[in-house]
C-alpha positions as CSV (number, residue, x, y, z in Angstrom):
1,M,97.9,96.2,113.1
2,K,94.8,98.3,112.4
3,R,93.5,98.5,108.8
4,G,93.6,102.3,108.9
5,N,97.3,102.2,109.8
6,L,97.9,99.8,106.8
7,E,96.1,102.1,104.5
8,K,98.2,105.0,105.6
9,S,101.3,102.9,105.0
10,V,100.1,102.3,101.4
11,E,99.7,106.0,101.0
12,H,103.2,106.7,102.3
13,Y,104.8,104.0,100.1
14,E,102.9,105.3,97.0
15,N,104.2,108.8,97.7
16,M,107.7,107.4,98.2
17,I,107.6,105.5,94.9
18,E,106.4,108.6,93.1
19,I,109.3,110.6,94.6
20,L,111.8,107.8,93.8
21,H,110.6,107.7,90.2
22,E,111.3,111.4,90.0
23,E,114.6,111.5,91.9
24,V,116.4,108.3,91.1
25,G,114.3,106.7,88.4
26,T,112.4,103.5,88.0
27,L,115.5,101.3,87.6
28,H,117.0,101.8,91.0
29,P,117.4,99.5,94.0
30,Q,115.5,101.8,96.3
31,T,112.6,101.8,94.0
32,A,112.6,98.0,93.9
33,S,112.7,98.0,97.7
34,A,109.8,100.3,97.9
35,Y,107.7,98.0,95.7
36,C,108.6,95.1,97.9
37,S,107.6,97.0,101.0
38,I,104.2,98.1,99.6
39,S,103.7,94.5,98.4
40,T,104.1,93.3,102.0
41,V,101.5,95.8,103.2
42,Y,99.1,94.7,100.6
43,M,99.6,91.1,101.8
44,L,98.8,92.1,105.4
45,M,95.6,93.8,104.1
46,G,94.7,90.5,102.3
47,M,95.0,92.1,98.9
48,L,97.0,89.3,97.4
49,E,96.5,90.1,93.7
50,E,97.9,93.6,94.3
51,A,100.7,92.2,96.4
52,V,101.8,89.8,93.6
53,A,101.5,92.5,90.9
54,I,103.6,95.0,92.8
55,S,106.1,92.4,93.9
56,A,106.6,91.4,90.3
57,K,107.5,95.0,89.5
58,G,110.2,95.1,92.2
59,L,111.5,91.7,91.1
60,K,111.8,92.8,87.5
61,I,113.8,95.9,88.6
62,R,116.2,93.8,90.8
63,R,116.7,91.2,88.1
64,R,117.6,93.8,85.5
65,L,119.9,95.8,87.8
66,L,121.5,93.0,89.9
67,G,121.0,89.8,87.9
68,D,119.4,86.5,89.0
69,D,122.4,85.4,91.0
70,H,122.5,88.4,93.4
71,P,121.5,87.6,97.0
72,D,118.9,90.5,97.0
73,T,117.3,89.2,93.8
74,Q,117.3,85.7,95.1
75,R,115.6,86.8,98.4
76,H,113.0,88.8,96.4
77,M,112.4,85.8,94.1
78,V,111.6,83.6,97.2
79,E,109.3,86.3,98.6
80,H,107.5,86.7,95.3
81,R,107.0,83.0,94.9
82,L,105.5,82.8,98.4
83,R,103.1,85.7,97.6
84,L,102.1,83.9,94.4
85,Q,101.5,80.6,96.2
86,L,99.3,82.3,98.7
87,L,97.3,83.9,95.9
88,L,96.9,80.6,94.1
89,L,96.0,78.8,97.3
90,G,93.3,81.4,98.0
91,N,91.9,81.1,94.5
92,H,91.9,77.4,94.8
93,Q,89.9,77.4,98.0
94,S,87.3,79.8,96.7
């Protein structure tokens, strides 16, 4: 995927998150999903620190709304840990 397309994706997700904050609020499953999606785009762009930070926001929302035992929270926890491991691995190799 071209970097320009990824940057446009980030713009779209940022707009979506802004609208979600206004329409449904911060503590909403759709808002958490949007954070997870933009985090994935940041990963594809090689922006691992941003990916981890945004992923943490989405995870925090899921944990608060759904609890740690919910399948969606569990999936997001695994994804967040993978992002964190990639970040740590990258920092270790520098």
